[in-house]
C-alpha positions, 0 to 999 in steps of 0.5 A: 266136541260140542258145537255152537250156532250163533245167528245174527247180523253182520256189520260194518264198523266205521270208527273215527281216530282218536282225538277226531269227531265224526264230523271232521274226520277224513278217514275212518277205520274199517272193522267187521263184527256183529255181537253173535259173529263176534262170539262164533269168531271167538269161539272158533279161534279157541278151537271150538266148532262154531256155525254162523248163520246171517243173510248178506246182500249179493255182489257186494264187496263189504259183505265178500270180506266180511265173509272172508273173515268168518271163513278165516276164523275157521267158522262154518258159513254154510247156512249164510243166505244172500238176497237183496239189501245192504250190509248194515253199518254203524259209526262209532265216534272214538271217546277220549278222557271224559268224552264218552264214545258215541254210535250212530246206526245205519242198519235200515233195509239191511239184507237180514233185517228184510227177512219176514220168515225163516228161510233156513231149513231148520232141520239142517241148520240144527243138525249136530249143534248142541248150544244156540247163541243169539242176542237181543240185538238180533231180535231188535232188527225189525218187528218181524225179527221180534217173532222170528227170533222167538220161533229159532229159539222154540224150534232149537229147544224143540230139538233138545239145543241148550239156549245162550242168550245175550239181553244186550238191550239197545235203546236206539234199535227199539223201545222198552214197550217192544222188547218187554213182551219179546224178552219175557217169551224168550226167557223161559226157554233160556239156559245160559243168560247174559244180563244185568241188574238193570235187565232184572228191573226193566224186563223181569218184573223185579222190584228195584230195592236199595241193597248192599247184597251183591247178588240180590238181583241175580238171586231173584232173577234165577228164582223166576226163571229156575230153568236158567242154569247160570247168569253171567256179566261184568261189573264197573267201578266207573273212573271216567267213560274211558277208564274203569275197575272191572270184575266178572261174575258167573251165579250158578242158579242150581247151587245159588252161588256167585263166582267172581273174577279178579278185579282189573283196573282199565286205564288204557282202553284201545277199543271197548267194541267186542269186549262184552262179547269176548266175556261171553265167549269165555263163559261159553268156552267153559260151557262147551268145554264143561269147565267148572265156573271158577275157571271160566269166570277168570278166563272169560275176564281175561278174555275181555280185558285183553280185548280192551287192548286192541282194535276191531270187533273180534278177540285175536288172542289164542287160549295159550296167550290168555292163559299166559295173561292170567298167570302172569298180570299184575292186577288186584285180586278179589 
């Protein structure tokens, strides 16, 4: 069985109750996550071998709780480092109806963001690993991480690993001017890419055009970076900030073909956080199992849809539950 290594920042999330704003909240829900940690836990719950590497603060109850969640999901935590600093966090004001969700980040001086050099023994870190998964969120942790993220990917490629990269640009964490050269250095080394039309325009120098061709940007991204095996993501038709119709896609860069999932109407959303990571996990499940893209895109989309129905960052559904949902749900087919 193949092994995936995810590297990133673990976070505590504090969420307001539905119908309350942070300014008048008297209690907050606490969850643990982080883009790469979510993927590692989701895949481990699907019975994959996963490793997770990060750096956590010492003698910190929140960090200890975060670690227990990772271990409880059967993620290999042998490469978690410890040091000074704090556990990064963010505060989420849950949107309702036409009011969108709002996020306040509190990540400065987190333990992993204070790293100035790679502190892992890289031969040990990458030993037995087939795929490295990392996101743009980790690259944006600090100016040092602009460089450290690139170094990690270069070292992974040197050792023959495949690279999964979720561009996941966060405007609140870094500017386009800072992100562009980092992304452009990484993209020629990526095998599996999560990206959107906006990413193509903003980071890949692909001209914005008015087009009805649904795969226009996918084809141009794939042509510009022939090293990429597939590009994946989701598309939404927005009814309101908290209701939409959604489907998933996987673009096979070798056959120049787009594989589409069913469409789902999402009217009752419990929690949007982690839904993109659930989709990525479903795609990577197919990569690790060497499934065809038609199966993978349906499974990934079902993973994401189910995650919308529960609180927390991590997908708690088993493979059987996801597969049963795919068979029994009654939504619109494409």
